[in-house]
SEKOLPA-678492 format. One record per atom (N, C-alpha, C): atom name; x, y negated, z; residue number from 0. Coordinates in steps of 0.001 Angstrom, whole numbers, padded with zeros to 6 digits, m for minus. Each point is the difference from the previous one (the first is absolute). Example, Ala and Ser with C-alpha at 12.3 -4.5 7.8 and 13.67 -1.06 7.14 Angstrom:
// SEKOLPA-678492
> name east north up resi
> N 013190 005690 007800 0
> CA m000890 m001190 000000 0
> C 000900 m001200 000000 0
> N m000350 m001050 m000720 1
> CA 000820 m001190 000060 1
> C m000770 m001090 000730 1
This chain:
// SEKOLPA-678492
> name east north up resi
> N m002373 m038579 007563 0
> CA 000446 000869 000866 0
> C 000359 m000227 002303 0
> N m000289 m001511 000205 1
> CA m000436 000426 001272 1
> C m001400 000431 000471 1
> N m000015 001251 001509 2
> CA m000918 m000089 000432 2
> C m000565 001599 m001038 2
> N 000968 000230 m000916 3
> CA m000124 001020 m000833 3
> C 000379 001655 000674 3
> N m001206 001006 m000436 4
> CA 001202 001515 000690 4
> C 000831 000061 m001504 4
> N 000692 001054 000503 5
> CA 001060 000462 m000654 5
> C m000514 002054 m000107 5
> N m001355 000500 m000468 6
> CA 000094 001170 000619 6
> C 000536 001188 m001663 6
> N m000322 m000597 m001237 7
> CA 000513 000690 m001019 7
> C 000535 m001019 m000606 7
> N 000705 000759 m001247 8
> CA 001255 m000915 m001019 8
> C m000773 m000953 m000868 8
> N m001063 000425 m000279 9
> CA m001125 m000931 m000423 9
> C m000751 m000940 000051 9
> N 000364 000063 001690 10
> CA m000940 m001248 000177 10
> C 000910 m001213 m000096 10
> N 001114 m000455 m000171 11
> CA 000602 m001136 m000697 11
> C 000500 000116 m001558 11
> N 000335 m001083 m000595 12
> CA 000209 m000011 m001688 12
> C 001561 000073 m000125 12
> N m000115 m000673 m001303 13
> CA 001358 000191 m000256 13
> C 000684 m000863 000802 13
> N m000191 m001032 000047 14
> CA 000773 m001724 000401 14
> C m000073 000413 000878 14
> N m001567 000138 000871 15
> CA 000682 000557 001651 15
> C 001130 000844 000322 15
> N 000142 001128 m000551 16
> CA 001034 001348 000202 16
> C 001256 m000930 m000129 16
> N m000027 m001096 m000749 17
> CA 001268 m000888 m000403 17
> C 000126 m001100 000340 17
> N m000415 m000394 000769 18
> CA m000334 m001072 001219 18
> C 000768 000668 001152 18
> N 000099 001217 000303 19
> CA m000143 000516 001011 19
> C 001670 000497 m000477 19
> N 000448 m000055 m000598 20
> CA 001296 001173 m000048 20
> C 001179 m001344 m000465 20
> N m001097 m001126 m000177 21
> CA 001045 m001764 m000419 21
> C 000419 m000356 001451 21
> N m001137 000019 000880 22
> CA 000037 m000080 001855 22
> C 001103 000811 000170 22
> N 000086 001250 m000417 23
> CA 000974 001367 001248 23
> C 000887 m000632 m001124 23
> N 000264 m000153 m000950 24
> CA 001742 m000755 m000345 24
> C m000106 m000945 000817 24
> N m000401 m001113 000338 25
> CA 000527 m000563 000048 25
> C m000038 m000024 001649 25
> N m000343 000463 001101 26
> CA m000184 000646 001335 26
> C 001701 000416 000065 26
> N 000099 001481 m000877 27
> CA 001343 000227 m000401 27
> C 000948 m000147 m000092 27
> N m000017 m001654 m000660 28
> CA 001332 m001177 m000445 28
> C 000278 m000730 000942 28
> N m001562 000209 001325 29
> CA 000066 m001666 000618 29
> C m000249 000067 001077 29
> N 000257 000681 000780 30
> CA m000426 000653 001915 30
> C m000037 m000913 000799 30
> N 000377 m001079 m000108 31
> CA m000247 m001192 m000008 31
> C m001935 m000371 000054 31
> N m000384 m000061 m000747 32
> CA m001197 000430 m000366 32
> C m001456 000108 000822 32
> N 000514 001438 m000251 33
> CA m000808 000846 001148 33
> C m000136 m000202 001690 33
> N 000833 m000286 000377 34
> CA 000608 m000432 001578 34
> C m001675 000235 000583 34
> N m000824 m000964 000062 35
> CA m000747 m000016 000526 35
> C m001413 m000531 m000724 35
> N 000008 000735 m001131 36
> CA m001286 000177 m000249 36
> C m001533 000662 000620 36
> N 000618 001052 000315 37
> CA m001025 000295 001424 37
> C m000105 m000379 000929 37
> N 000331 m000998 000976 38
> CA 000367 m000382 000841 38
> C m002017 m000123 000430 38
> N 000027 000889 001270 39
> CA m001365 m000289 000453 39
> C m000736 001134 m000342 39
> N 000132 001446 m001317 40
> CA m001395 000040 m000266 40
> C 000757 001436 000249 40
> N m000879 001500 000376 41
> CA 000200 001079 000507 41
> C m000568 000710 m000926 41
> N 000416 001102 m000545 42
> CA 000444 001355 m000974 42
> C m000815 000945 000309 42
> N m000530 000792 m000095 43
> CA m000869 001261 000609 43
> C 000244 000977 m000942 43
> N 001081 000972 000137 44
> CA 000421 001879 m001009 44
> C m000288 000721 000723 44
> N m000866 000434 m000498 45
> CA m001674 001490 000216 45
> C 000951 001379 m000826 45
> N 000890 000807 000323 46
> CA 000292 000742 m000607 46
> C m000207 001096 000170 46
> N m001063 000958 m000537 47
> CA m000035 000970 000485 47
> C 000266 000729 m000423 47
> N 001174 000120 m000621 48
> CA 000854 001577 m000595 48
> C 001308 m000506 000033 48
> N 000160 000382 000222 49
> CA 002349 000475 m000036 49
> C m000146 m001585 m000860 49
> N 000901 m000912 m000025 50
> CA 000926 m001239 m001044 50
> C 001659 m000478 000921 50
> N 000688 000346 m000862 51
> CA 001201 m000187 000817 51
> C 000092 m001507 m000436 51
> N 000394 m000111 m001768 52
> CA 000183 m001294 m000599 52
> C m000874 m001181 m000200 52
> N m001011 000156 m000804 53
> CA m001325 m000561 000285 53
> C m000346 m000596 001382 53
> N m000423 001146 001105 54
> CA m000335 m000865 001004 54
> C 001468 m001459 000625 54
> N 000993 000774 m000088 55
> CA 001446 m000442 000476 55
> C 000423 m001250 m000616 55
> N m000064 m000158 m001820 56
> CA 000096 m001140 m000704 56
> C m001266 m001024 000365 56
> N m001380 m000074 000010 57
> CA m001462 m000234 000795 57
> C 001372 m000930 001434 57
> N m000078 000634 000773 58
> CA 000317 m000524 001649 58
> C 000880 m000586 m000515 58
> N 001496 000285 m000502 59
> CA 000433 m001061 m000299 59
> C m000071 m000943 m000562 59
> N m000842 m000252 m001086 60
> CA m000859 m001527 m000969 60
> C m000114 m001131 000787 60
> N m001105 000637 000708 61
> CA m000555 m000420 001440 61
> C 000747 m001143 000577 61
> N 001423 000859 000294 62
> CA 000462 m000206 002130 62
> C 001582 m000799 m001320 62
> N 000172 000054 m001131 63
> CA 001150 m000496 m000873 63
> C m000831 m002055 m000107 63
> N m001051 000335 000227 64
> CA m001660 m001264 m000519 64
> C 000245 m000785 001260 64
> N 000553 000844 001037 65
> CA m001106 m001058 000926 65
> C m000718 000601 000716 65
> N m000843 001126 m000329 66
> CA m001543 000717 000286 66
> C 000059 000889 001003 66
> N m000714 000105 000519 67
> CA m000024 001131 001066 67
> C m000813 001450 m001081 67
> N 000165 001114 001114 68
> CA m000686 001174 m000383 68
> C m000546 000615 001054 68
> N m000783 000465 m000039 69
> CA m001045 000951 000952 69
> C m000831 001401 m001081 69
> N m000484 000666 001073 70
> CA m000245 001588 m000930 70
> C 000870 001431 000230 70
> N m000373 000856 m000761 71
> CA 000708 001324 000342 71
> C 000024 000870 m001322 71
> N 001620 000501 000215 72
> CA 000081 001208 m001354 72
> C m000061 000941 000743 72
> N m001134 000603 000905 73
> CA m000329 001332 000034 73
> C m001299 000465 000222 73
> N m001106 m000590 m000292 74
> CA m001086 000368 000408 74
> C m000845 001068 001150 74
> N 001157 000877 000877 75
> CA m000938 000479 001326 75
> C 000683 m000917 000787 75
> N 001171 m000890 m000232 76
> CA m000247 m001085 001241 76
> C m001323 m001351 m000061 76
> N m000986 000141 m000680 77
> CA m001160 m001413 000135 77
> C m001040 001580 m000258 77
> N m001490 m000829 m000092 78
> CA m001146 000001 000639 78
> C m000326 000655 m001346 78
> N 000747 000609 m000753 79
> CA m001118 000987 m001466 79
> C 000773 001401 000376 79
> N 001092 000065 001130 80
> CA m000245 001440 001200 80
> C m001709 000079 000942 80
> N m000055 m001550 m000241 81
> CA m001545 000728 000950 81
> C m001126 m000378 m000794 81
> N 000165 000415 m001253 82
> CA m001336 000080 m000292 82
> C m000064 m001550 m001138 82
> N 000920 m000904 m000151 83
> CA m000801 m001038 000016 83
> C m000182 m000342 m001506 83
> N m000876 m000367 m000581 84
> CA 000262 000267 m001402 84
> C 000976 m001538 m000510 84
> N m000396 000258 m001581 85
> CA 001290 m000842 m000721 85
> C m000713 m001622 m000180 85
> N m001382 000350 000402 86
> CA m000587 m001430 m000563 86
> C m000330 m000950 001742 86
> N 000405 001189 000706 87
> CA 000200 m001174 001548 87
> C 001527 m000329 000344 87
> N 000963 000525 m000822 88
> CA 001193 m000275 000802 88
> C 000763 m000686 m001334 88
> N m000398 m000227 m001351 89
> CA m000223 m000987 m000684 89
> C m000486 m001570 000435 89
> N m001361 000372 000271 90
> CA m000260 m001411 000783 90
> C 000614 m000410 001548 90
> N 000139 000866 000436 91
> CA 000518 m000562 001748 91
> C 001413 m000706 m000760 91
> N 001248 000722 m000216 92
> CA 000709 000310 m000625 92
> C 000431 m002084 m000625 92
> N m001076 m000316 m000649 93
> CA m000189 m001226 m000788 93
> C m000048 m000550 000518 93
> N m001150 m000243 001525 94
> CA 000500 m000713 001205 94
> C 001255 m000388 000495 94
> N 001099 000163 m000056 95
> CA 001151 000077 000191 95
> C 000844 m000737 m000345 95
> N m000148 000171 m001480 96
> CA 000841 000166 m001499 96
> C m000709 m001185 m000747 96
> N 001432 m000492 m000773 97
> CA m000533 m000736 m001349 97
> C 000193 000713 m001256 97
> N 000446 000995 000100 98
> CA m000302 001147 m001571 98
> C 000864 001194 000828 98
> N m001013 000775 m000769 99
> CA 000104 001493 000254 99
> C 001143 001027 m000708 99
> N 000676 000849 000063 100
> CA 000611 000869 m001033 100
> C m000496 001104 000261 100
> N m000481 000924 m001007 101
> CA m000478 001384 000659 101
> C 001036 001283 m000863 101
> N 000137 000510 000465 102
> CA 000048 001622 m001027 102
> C m000648 001038 000765 102
> N m000350 000941 m001484 103
> CA m001697 000678 000668 103
> C 000261 001245 m000840 103
> N 000304 001266 000066 104
> CA m000277 001619 m000536 104
> C m001171 m000238 m000155 104
> N m001182 m000708 m000579 105
> CA m001147 000382 m000342 105
> C m000119 m001174 m001701 105
> N m000213 000090 m000202 106
> CA m000721 m000352 m001924 106
> C m000565 m000764 000363 106
> N 000221 m001454 m000007 107
> CA m000924 m001188 000058 107
> C m000649 m000646 001565 107
> N 000556 000390 000825 108
> CA 000542 m000082 000886 108
> C 000210 m001793 000587 108
> N 001432 m000269 m001141 109
> CA m000058 m001366 000543 109
> C m001076 m001154 m001266 109
> N m000700 000825 m000764 110
> CA m000497 m001187 m000773 110
> C m001549 000204 001173 110
> N m000299 000440 001067 111
> CA m000771 000574 000294 111
> C 000506 m001412 001550 111
> N 000605 m000018 000155 112
> CA 000650 m000447 001490 112
> C m000113 m001621 m000697 112
> N m000039 m000268 m001221 113
> CA 000327 m001279 m000349 113
> C m001479 000048 m000138 113
> N m001220 000887 000000 114
> CA m001769 m001060 m000563 114
> C m000194 m000035 001702 114
> N 000621 000427 000677 115
> CA m000428 m000384 001701 115
> C 000823 m000494 000683 115
> N 001432 m000369 m000731 116
> CA 000380 m000958 000754 116
> C 000330 m001721 m000746 116
> N m000164 m000724 001715 117
> CA 000149 m001702 m000255 117
> C 001160 m000313 000046 117
> N 000878 000754 000475 118
> CA 001572 m000759 m000963 118
> C 000338 000744 m000868 118
> N 001379 m000675 m001377 119
> CA 000076 001035 m000801 119
> C 000807 001438 000480 119
> N m000014 000726 m001355 120
> CA 000403 001157 000456 120
> C 000996 000374 m000727 120
> N 000788 000586 000197 121
> CA 001026 000861 m001372 121
> C 000176 001067 m000051 121
> N m000463 000306 m001435 122
> CA 000532 001785 000074 122
> C 001314 000626 000224 122
> N 000708 000342 000906 123
> CA 001230 000609 000366 123
> C m000216 001890 m000687 123
> N m000550 000789 m000198 124
> CA m000934 000850 m000776 124
> C m000668 000567 000551 124
> N m000823 000074 m000826 125
> CA m001167 001095 000754 125
> C m000353 001506 m001276 125
> N 000675 000934 000567 126
> CA 000131 001440 m000641 126
> C 000747 m000426 m000995 126
> N m000572 000563 m000933 127
> CA 000816 000588 m001644 127
> C m001194 m000796 m001044 127
> N 000042 m001438 000938 128
> CA m000934 m000825 m000882 128
> C 000828 m001270 m000050 128
> N 000139 m001109 000266 129
> CA 000443 m000982 m000575 129
> C 001737 m000660 001090 129
> N 000978 m000521 m000187 130
> CA 001065 m000840 000859 130
> C 000658 m001251 m000943 130
> N m000878 m000675 000207 131
> CA m000094 m001342 m001048 131
> C 001165 m000692 001026 131
> N 000891 000144 001443 132
> CA 000677 m000628 m000197 132
> C 001530 000260 000210 132
> N m000114 001500 m000376 133
> CA 001352 000568 m001126 133
> C m000141 m000314 m000968 133
> N m000939 000520 m001202 134
> CA m000147 m000785 m000442 134
> C 001022 m001150 m000772 134
> N m000253 m001003 000923 135
> CA 000023 m001220 m000460 135
> C 001770 m000505 000659 135
> N 000045 000980 000574 136
> CA 001434 m000230 000195 136
> C 001303 001308 m000754 136
> N m001352 000468 m000569 137
> CA 000890 001005 m001217 137
> C 000085 m001500 m000965 137
> N m001409 m000737 m000509 138
> CA 000431 m001456 m000843 138
> C 000978 m000304 m000107 138
> N 000055 m000600 001402 139
> CA 001593 m000870 000202 139
> C 001232 000434 m000093 139
> N m000174 001332 000275 140
> CA 001424 000859 000127 140
> C m000110 m000215 m001411 140
> N m000493 000915 m000785 141
> CA 000432 000227 m001767 141
> C 000078 m001671 m000603 141
> N m000559 m000457 000083 142
> CA m000086 m002355 000406 142
> C 002163 000820 m000073 142
> N 000106 m000034 001062 143
> CA 001594 m000800 000475 143
> C 000796 000645 m000579 143
> N m000210 001304 m000347 144
> CA 001125 001095 m000460 144
> C 000220 m000057 m001726 144
> N m001164 m000546 m000464 145
> CA m000375 m000108 m001534 145
> C m000209 m002000 m000845 145
> N 000044 m000122 000813 146
> CA 000190 m001385 m000051 146
> C m001366 m000570 m000758 146
> N m001111 001232 m000042 147
> CA m001493 m000219 m000881 147
> C m001151 001224 000140 147
> N m001062 000051 m000037 148
> CA m001046 000869 m000124 148
> C m000465 000195 m000446 148
> N 000662 m000443 m001369 149
> CA m000891 000441 m001379 149
> C 000587 000463 m000887 149
> N m000168 000783 m000190 150
> CA 000222 001183 m001744 150
> C 000722 001136 000587 150
> N 000063 000872 001659 151
> CA 000557 000317 000602 151
> C 000105 001682 m000732 151
> N 001155 000844 000139 152
> CA m000640 001628 000299 152
> C m000154 m000066 001114 152
> N m001054 000784 000452 153
> CA 000292 000478 001587 153
> C m000626 001582 000221 153
> N 001006 000571 000950 154
> CA m000293 001731 m000684 154
> C m000217 m000200 001798 154
> N m001469 001075 m000233 155
> CA m000411 000112 001380 155
> C m000012 001857 000175 155
> N 000670 000204 000979 156
> CA 000335 001867 000716 156
> C m000352 m000041 000567 156
> N m000414 001237 000098 157
> CA m000639 000793 001420 157
> C m001132 000060 000651 157
> N m000900 m000229 000837 158
> CA m001240 m000052 000303 158
> C m000615 m000583 m000970 158
> N m000751 000025 m000361 159
> CA m000911 m001787 m001234 159
> C m001073 000493 000700 159
> N m000490 001377 m000245 160
> CA m001555 000313 001127 160
> C m000340 m000431 000728 160
> N 000646 000118 001296 161
> CA 000082 m000892 001036 161
> C 000200 m001449 000366 161
> N 001228 000176 m000388 162
> CA 000772 m001175 000022 162
> C m000744 m001655 000282 162
> N m000348 m000730 001006 163
> CA m001192 m001622 m000257 163
> C 001292 m000608 m001033 163
> N 001970 000107 000324 164
> CA m000484 m000755 m000356 164
> C 000573 m000188 m001125 164
> N 000416 001071 m000962 165
> CA m000244 000140 m001411 165
> C m001027 m000735 m000114 165
> N m001600 000553 000150 166
> CA m001369 m000330 m000623 166
> C 000210 m001641 000648 166
> N 000625 m000357 000445 167
> CA m000393 m001525 000054 167
> C 000990 m000792 m001134 167
> N 001299 m000066 000699 168
> CA 000989 m000064 m001812 168
> C m000423 000151 m001047 168
> N m000732 000941 m000255 169
> CA m000778 000189 m001089 169
> C m000180 m001182 m000695 169
> N m001328 m000321 001126 170
> CA m000991 m000882 m000328 170
> C 000476 m001575 000189 170
> N 001277 m000057 001299 171
> CA 000082 m001277 m000589 171
> C 001467 m000211 m001113 171
> N 000956 001139 m000254 172
> CA 000510 m000442 m001284 172
> C m000617 000049 m001641 172
> N m001297 000110 000133 173
> CA m001173 m000110 m001070 173
> C 000047 m001547 m000284 173
> N 000511 m000523 000736 174
> CA 000167 m001716 m000554 174
> C 001069 m000121 m000907 174
> N 000741 000967 000471 175
> CA 001741 m000584 m000901 175
> C 000064 000283 m001479 175
> N m001055 001264 m000199 176
> CA 000565 000585 m001265 176
> C 001227 001211 000081 176
> N m000432 000451 001087 177
> CA 001132 001326 m000002 177
> C 000193 000669 m000815 177
> N 001081 001307 m000072 178
> CA m000381 001702 m000700 178
> C 000296 000439 001344 178
> N m001115 000786 000264 179
> CA 000385 001533 000867 179
> C 000499 001215 m000548 179
> N 001041 000856 001097 180
> CA m000098 000965 m000152 180
> C m000497 001067 001486 180
> N m000628 000739 m000700 181
> CA m000853 001172 001024 181
> C 000659 001216 000295 181
> N 001218 000040 001460 182
> CA 000780 001186 m000240 182
> C m000845 000762 001234 182
> N m000449 001147 000116 183
> CA m000916 000607 000885 183
> C 000218 001753 000018 183
> N m000138 000553 000879 184
> CA m000500 001074 000600 184
> C m001964 m000004 m001048 184
> N m000580 001005 m000305 185
> CA m000867 000452 m000868 185
> C m000897 m000143 001468 185
> N 000123 000491 001268 186
> CA m001007 m000355 000897 186
> C 000052 m001721 000279 186
> N 000819 m000456 m000079 187
> CA 000117 m001477 000870 187
> C m000170 m001263 m001302 187
> N m000789 000702 m001783 188
> CA 000017 m001619 m000936 188
> C m000663 m000366 000715 188
> N 000067 m001075 m000993 189
> CA m000358 m001538 m000025 189
> C m001994 000093 000473 189
> N m000740 m000136 000939 190
> CA m001516 000240 m000327 190
> C m000373 m000325 m001437 190
> N m000480 000028 m000749 191
> CA m001295 m000322 m000642 191
> C m000788 m001698 m000370 191
> N m000177 m000469 000735 192
> CA m000523 m001122 000012 192
> C 001172 m000359 000026 192
> N 001544 m000532 000564 193
> CA 001434 m000763 m000479 193
> C m000070 000419 m001636 193
> N 000423 000992 m000280 194
> CA 000176 m000191 m001724 194
> C m001251 m000465 m000674 194
> N m001479 m000246 000453 195
> CA m001116 m000467 m000736 195
> C 000386 m001857 000482 195
> N 000502 000059 001070 196
> CA 000556 m001141 000238 196
> C 000315 m000708 m000896 196
> N 001350 000748 m000090 197
> CA 001463 m000374 m000536 197
> C m000412 m000046 m001665 197
> N m000979 000165 m000689 198
> CA 000075 000422 m001397 198
> C m001350 m001126 m000297 198
> N m000549 m000243 001006 199
> CA m000877 m000990 m000537 199
> C 001042 m001521 000193 199
> N 000934 m000120 000396 200
> CA 000415 m001343 000314 200
> C 001055 m000027 m001153 200
> N 000074 001298 m000926 201
> CA 000632 000206 m001353 201
> C 001112 m000246 000284 201
> N 001033 001115 001203 202
> CA 001351 m000011 000464 202
> C 000237 001288 m000148 202
> N 001342 000088 m000428 203
> CA 000575 001395 m000899 203
> C 000414 000946 001759 203
> N m000598 001310 m000538 204
> CA 001280 000571 001231 204
> C 000466 001827 m001046 204
> N 000325 000055 001522 205
> CA 000207 001871 m000795 205
> C 000221 000436 001678 205
> N m000308 001737 m000859 206
> CA 000004 000702 001624 206
> C 001493 001007 m000236 206
> N 000539 000252 000852 207
> CA 000504 001532 m000216 207
> C 000172 000566 001493 207
> N 000544 001271 000156 208
> CA 000371 000661 001111 208
> C 001255 m000082 m000028 208
> N 001378 m000589 m000848 209
> CA 001015 m000066 000110 209
> C 000959 m001515 000089 209
> N 000042 m000346 001073 210
> CA 000537 m001070 000494 210
> C 001265 m000678 m001208 210
> N 000939 001203 m000231 211
> CA 001354 m000476 m000961 211
> C m000624 m000909 m001399 211
> N m000665 000377 m000178 212
> CA m000787 m000496 m001529 212
> C m000250 m001158 000447 212
> N m000556 m001031 000828 213
> CA m000209 m001262 000311 213
> C 000870 m000914 000501 213
> N 000618 000837 001100 214
> CA 001896 m000820 000707 214
> C 000466 m001243 m001362 214
> N 000337 000612 m001525 215
> CA 001090 m001068 m000182 215
> C m000865 m000966 m000539 215
> N m001239 000099 m000220 216
> CA m001231 m001208 m000574 216
> C m000492 m000824 000761 216
> N 000585 000319 001475 217
> CA m000872 m001412 001275 217
> C 000714 m000626 000309 217
> N m000725 m001139 000597 218
> CA 000107 m000860 000547 218
> C m000070 000028 001634 218
> N m000709 000608 000361 219
> CA m000808 000960 001112 219
> C 000310 001012 m000058 219
> N 000020 000573 001140 220
> CA m000359 001195 000125 220
> C m000823 000293 001595 220
> N m000512 m000144 000271 221
> CA m001331 000217 000947 221
> C m000076 001135 000671 221
> N 000487 000744 001074 222
> CA 000240 001173 000365 222
> C m001107 000057 001153 222
> N m000761 001070 000530 223
> CA m001011 m000056 001085 223
> C 000343 001268 000793 223
> N m000735 000445 000951 224
> CA m000016 000898 000876 224
> C m000627 000633 m000140 224
> N m000188 001093 m000098 225
> CA m001490 001654 000405 225
> C 000453 m000092 001633 225
> N m001517 m000759 m000584 226
> CA m001068 m000120 001624 226
> C m000649 001405 000728 226
> N 000459 000334 000433 227
> CA 000187 000863 001329 227
> C m001427 m000112 000459 227
> N m000286 m000829 000160 228
> CA m001101 m000773 000267 228
> C m001206 000242 m000246 228
> N m000297 m000342 m001378 229
> CA m000425 000187 m001500 229
> C m000838 001595 000019 229
> N 000807 000713 000386 230
> CA m000028 001237 m000358 230
> C m001093 001109 000953 230
> N m001406 000764 m000192 231
> CA m000340 000379 001352 231
> C 000468 001288 m000112 231
> N 000433 000641 m001117 232
> CA 001016 001771 m000212 232
> C 001216 m000467 000185 232
> N 000629 000692 000883 233
> CA 001539 000071 m000189 233
> C 000233 000382 m000753 233
> N 000147 000874 m000293 234
> CA 000480 000870 m001207 234
> C m000146 m001242 m001871 234
> N m000742 m000288 m000298 235
> CA 000076 m001239 m001015 235
> C 000896 m000709 000618 235
> N m000020 m000615 001077 236
> CA 001811 m001051 000605 236
> C 000774 000496 m001057 236
> N 000339 001563 000833 237
> CA 001499 000418 000249 237
> C m000224 000547 m001722 237
> N m000987 m000048 m001348 238
> CA 000250 000427 m000993 238
> C 000516 m001359 m000486 238
> N m000233 m001563 000650 239
> CA 000772 m000762 m000714 239
> C 000513 m000795 000281 239
> N 000585 m000392 001801 240
> CA 000550 m000461 000116 240
> C 001590 m000447 m000375 240
> N 000232 001251 m000510 241
> CA 001591 m000610 m000807 241
> C 000322 m000252 m001229 241
> N m001230 000174 m000600 242
> CA m000338 m000720 m002028 242
> C 000944 m000328 m000057 242
> N 000432 m001610 000928 243
> CA 001285 m000595 m001520 243
> C 000466 m001054 001290 243
> N 001838 000488 m000174 244
> CA 000727 m000459 001125 244
> C 001190 m000686 m001161 244
> N m000289 m001424 000532 245
> CA 000819 m000508 m000891 245
> C 001843 m000439 000441 245
> N 000893 000417 m000963 246
> CA 001283 m000009 000613 246
> C 000395 m000808 m000789 246
> N 001907 m000449 000329 247
> CA 001210 m000498 m000200 247
> C m000014 m000112 m001755 247
> N 000611 001351 m000053 248
> CA m000018 000258 m001091 248
> C m001386 m000079 m001259 248
> N m000869 m000244 000284 249
> CA m001263 m000260 m000675 249
> C 000439 m001042 m000501 249
> N 000487 m000518 000396 250
> CA 000154 m001992 m000373 250
> C 000778 m000503 m001217 250
> N 000801 000650 m000179 251
> CA 001268 m000528 m001305 251
> C m000677 m000321 m001564 251
> N m000628 000331 m000129 252
> CA m000751 m000634 m001494 252
> C m001286 m000215 000528 252
> N 000227 m000826 000639 253
> CA m001625 m001210 000463 253
> C 000665 m001692 m000302 253
> N m001088 m000810 m000191 254
> CA 000254 m001539 m000393 254
> C 000490 m000132 001059 254
> N 001689 m001139 m000214 255
> CA m000089 m000852 001284 255
> C m000790 m000846 000698 255
> N m001199 m000105 m000059 256
> CA m000960 m000347 000467 256
> C m000741 000369 000923 256
> N m000185 001251 000075 257
> CA m000384 001052 000402 257
> C m000364 m000022 001779 257
> N m001262 000085 000305 258
> CA 000258 m000143 002196 258
> C m000805 001012 m000077 258
> N 000453 000490 001015 259
> CA m000792 001133 000562 259
> C m001318 m000559 001440 259
> N m001151 000072 m000172 260
> CA m000392 m000451 001208 260
> C m000806 001491 000242 260
> N m000434 m000654 001134 261
> CA m001141 001535 001061 261
> C m000147 m000973 001387 261
> N m001276 000246 000178 262
> CA m000462 m000712 001239 262
> C m000008 000499 001489 262
> N 001077 001572 m000787 263
> CA m000367 m000295 001634 263
> C m000639 001245 000958 263
> N 000468 001145 001156 264
> CA 001199 000683 m000280 264
> C 000048 000922 m000781 264
> N 001366 m000259 000019 265
> CA 000090 000893 m001032 265
> C 000470 001700 000692 265
> N m000187 001236 m000992 266
> CA 000679 000676 000678 266
> C 000815 001123 m000363 266
> N 000106 000064 m001685 267
> CA 001304 001203 000077 267
> C m000337 m001002 m002096 267
> N m001308 m000460 m000233 268
> CA 000339 m000730 m000881 268
> C 000833 m000305 m000879 268
> N 000761 m001268 000473 269
> CA 000847 m000640 m000468 269
> C 001401 000682 001064 269
> N 001003 000397 m000641 270
> CA 000926 m000043 000500 270
> C 000577 m000432 000337 270
> N 001123 000201 001647 271
> CA 000892 m001265 000472 271
> C 001058 m000465 m000519 271
> N 000837 000732 m001359 272
> CA 001188 m000197 m000633 272
> C m001105 m001253 m000983 272
> N m000950 m000174 m000305 273
> CA m000851 m001293 m000351 273
> C 000178 m001308 000462 273
> N m000074 000479 001463 274
> CA 000133 m001498 000973 274
> C 001748 m001100 m000864 274
> N 000923 000779 m000021 275
> CA 001424 m000471 m000677 275
> C m000154 m000687 m001153 275
> N m000767 000098 m001277 276
> CA m000150 000062 m000781 276
> C m001068 m001654 m000206 276
> N 000579 m000230 m000732 277
> CA m000801 m001837 m000675 277
> C m001594 m000149 m000326 277
> N m000071 001626 m000583 278
> CA m001482 m000027 000037 278
> C m000840 m000056 001960 278
> N 000305 000418 000279 279
> CA m000483 m000134 001010 279
> C m000631 m001257 000816 279
> N m001761 m000176 000266 280
> CA m000325 m001619 000419 280
> C m001380 000575 001115 280
> N 000189 001251 000239 281
> CA m001039 000070 000959 281
> C 000314 m000917 001812 281
> N 001056 m000002 m000328 282
> CA 000257 m000609 001089 282
> C 000124 m001907 000593 282
> N 000264 000107 m001559 283
> CA m000509 m001347 m000681 283
> C m001832 m000367 000440 283
> N 000070 000552 m000539 284
> CA m001750 000833 m000539 284
> C m000803 m000534 001964 284
> N 000791 000783 000865 285
> CA m000505 m000076 001317 285
> C m000093 m001361 000732 285
> N 001344 m000574 m000497 286
> CA 000316 m001101 000790 286
> C m001382 m001290 m000654 286
> N m000319 000178 m000810 287
> CA m000382 m001309 m001192 287
> C m001396 000337 000380 287
> N m001007 001065 000586 288
> CA m000775 000453 000706 288
> C m000641 m001075 000913 288
> N 001151 m000593 000599 289
> CA m000892 m001199 001364 289
> C 000704 m001222 m000666 289
> N 000488 m000530 m000614 290
> CA m000423 m001289 m001080 290
> C m001148 000107 m000206 290
> N m000555 000940 m000931 291
> CA m001338 000244 m000597 291
> C m001130 m000367 001186 291
> N 000746 001418 000841 292
> CA m001708 m000745 000400 292
> C 000128 m000955 000713 292
> N 001100 m000613 000515 293
> CA m000395 m001496 000593 293
> C m000334 m000290 m001333 293
> N 000336 m000601 m000340 294
> CA m000742 000022 m001530 294
> C m002094 m000371 000094 294
> N 000155 001683 000116 295
> CA m001709 m000033 m000441 295
> C m000337 m000443 001367 295
> N 001056 000194 001242 296
> CA m001356 m000444 001231 296
> C m000226 m001536 000197 296
> N 000974 m000737 m000315 297
> CA 000726 m001753 m000239 297
> C m001394 m000354 m000860 297
> N m000313 000543 m001326 298
> CA m000906 m000338 m000872 298
> C m001475 000396 000178 298
> N m000337 000854 000346 299
> CA m001071 000146 000825 299
> C m000543 m000373 000905 299
> N 000860 m000207 001293 300
> CA m000200 m001277 000786 300
> C m000231 m001103 m000223 300
> N 000420 m000564 m001382 301
> CA 000420 m001255 m000594 301
> C 000826 m000700 000541 301
> N 000935 000288 000333 302
> CA 001245 m000524 001146 302
> C 000973 m000144 m000803 302
> N m000130 000096 m001569 303
> CA 001529 000087 m000378 303
> C m000184 m001809 m000782 303
């Protein structure tokens, strides 16, 4: 994995997922193990669209490992505002950094960046396409909460059409014999190509517009925000934005081990009264993102 780009979750194999998860777990349990891993290294974070958790967790990961951060969180403060091409931005920044982390609103932009960059590139989200580091931290979170990744019942709720975290997670979990329960409004159903993928892997899946139907059988309930920024028609967004709201009183008959995950930010799809239950695991999920990204960076740079 040393020197490899991470653009799509399909770029890595099952064994590599597990290598990352195992190293993340080691870092989580052994703070002294990562203090100087990135000493003398510079990581560039290029965020062409807004982000809080992804950007800050990458920056936290780098700083905890003794590295340094350069980059921007607002393209209006960069030469992009002057008309600089993505290629020129990448080629220039690659002269200053050992690794580039990029988030961009256009699908395929991270792959293009990797093709022109002389240093490794990590995709931190490209439009509605892929978000592989979120997926890897989700795998780590599921493993931590369930003690396994195998044979789990995974309910995916909300925006299954544009939700890049869902798309990546389906691909990664396909190695672990899951059963998927898909819950969304008609307008936001899982795209046909992902259903074909699930079927080709001989994975069971069920669809419904009623979340209550699947809550009792779920090990993991993975909730996604309906993303206003993915809709060209504001009226279409208004029709579906409050399609599902999980409340504490809906969790009475769920499995003891069931946990609720969310890539965040949430708007109102998970009521705040859920935060006080033992089912809420989304803030722990955010913490695990730091250790997962520490593992990814150190493995790609060959420093673990």
